[in-house]
N, C-alpha and C positions, 0 to 999 in steps of 0.2 A: 864448325867454322861459320862465321857470320855472312849472312847473305846481304849484299849491298842495299836492297831495298829495306830490309829490317833495320839496318843501321841508319839509314836515311829517315825513315819513319821515327826511329828513337830520337834522333837529333831534332826533328820537327816537335815532337812531344816536349823535349827539354826546353826548346826555344819558346814555345808558346807559354809553357808553365812559367818560365822565368819573365816573359814579358808581361804576364798578369800579376806577377808578384806572389806566386804560389810555391810553397815548399813541396817536396816530394811527399812528405807525410800528410800534408793537406790534400793533395791529389789523390793519394792512396785512401785516405778516409772517405772522400767524397765518391770514389769509385768503388769502395768496399773491398780493398785488398791491402796487403802490407807494403810499406814503403820500399822493402827491398825488391819487390816486383817491379815497381816503377824504375828502380835503378837498373834492372835487368832489361827493361824495355827501352830505356834511354840509351843504353850502350849497345843495343842491338843484340845482346846475348840471348834474349828470349823474343819469340815472334809474338806480336800482338794479335789476339783473335779479332774477328770482325765484331763481335758483340762488345768486347772490351774497348775496341778503338771507338765504337759508337759511343760508349759511356764516357770515355775521355774527351771526345770532341764535344759532347754535350757540356761537360764540366768546365772545359777551356772555352767554350763559346766560339767554336769554329766548325766549319763542315768537314766531313771526313776527307774530302779532296785536299784540303790544306796539308795534310801529312804527306801527300804524294807530289805536291809541287816541287818543281826542280829536277825531277827525274826525267831522263831522256834515254834515247837509244831502244833498240829493239828488245822486247821483254822488260823494259825499264830497268835494266841491270846496271846501267852506269848512272853516275849522278852529275848533273851539270855543275861546272866549276863555281857558279854563282852561289850555290848551296853551301859551299865551304864557308861562306861569311857567318853562317849560324855558329860555327865553332869559335868565333872571335869574340871574347868577352867584352872587349871594348866597343866593338861594333854593336852588340846587343844592348849594352849600356847607353850608347848614344841614341838608339832608336827608341828605347824605353823612356829616356828624358825627352826626346822629341815629342812623343805622344802625350807627355804630361803637361806640356805648354798649352795653353789655350789656343783655340783653332786660328784666330785672326793674327796672333804673333807667330804661330807655327808657320803660317802661310809666308809671312815676311821673312823668317829664318830660312824656309826653304829657297825663296827667291834669292837671298843673299848668298846661300850655298851654291846654287846654280851659277851665279855671276862669278863667284870666286873660282869655281871649278872651270869655266870657260876661259878665265884668265890665266890659269895654271899651265 
């Protein structure tokens, strides 16, 4: 049975890997494991060891704490509802596209989105 924290960490690995445009095979090659192991990590079927999580965080350019963001509750056994957005492909694609826009234009787009959401 999957532990909720393992599933959450796996989702965060998949999210970050996708955001940087890396395949499971590429991540596996850089970390020194087979891509099937990455699949198991991302689904939460296998627990990620501390040293492996360190290697993954280095490869994906984030701190280890990134993988635990969005956890709440005693013992961190429950996942905050906002973390579910990571499962939405459209939302991930939107964020990825957003960060590919030059910073000045991205800021203007952000301001526009804020005005539109306030008007809704």
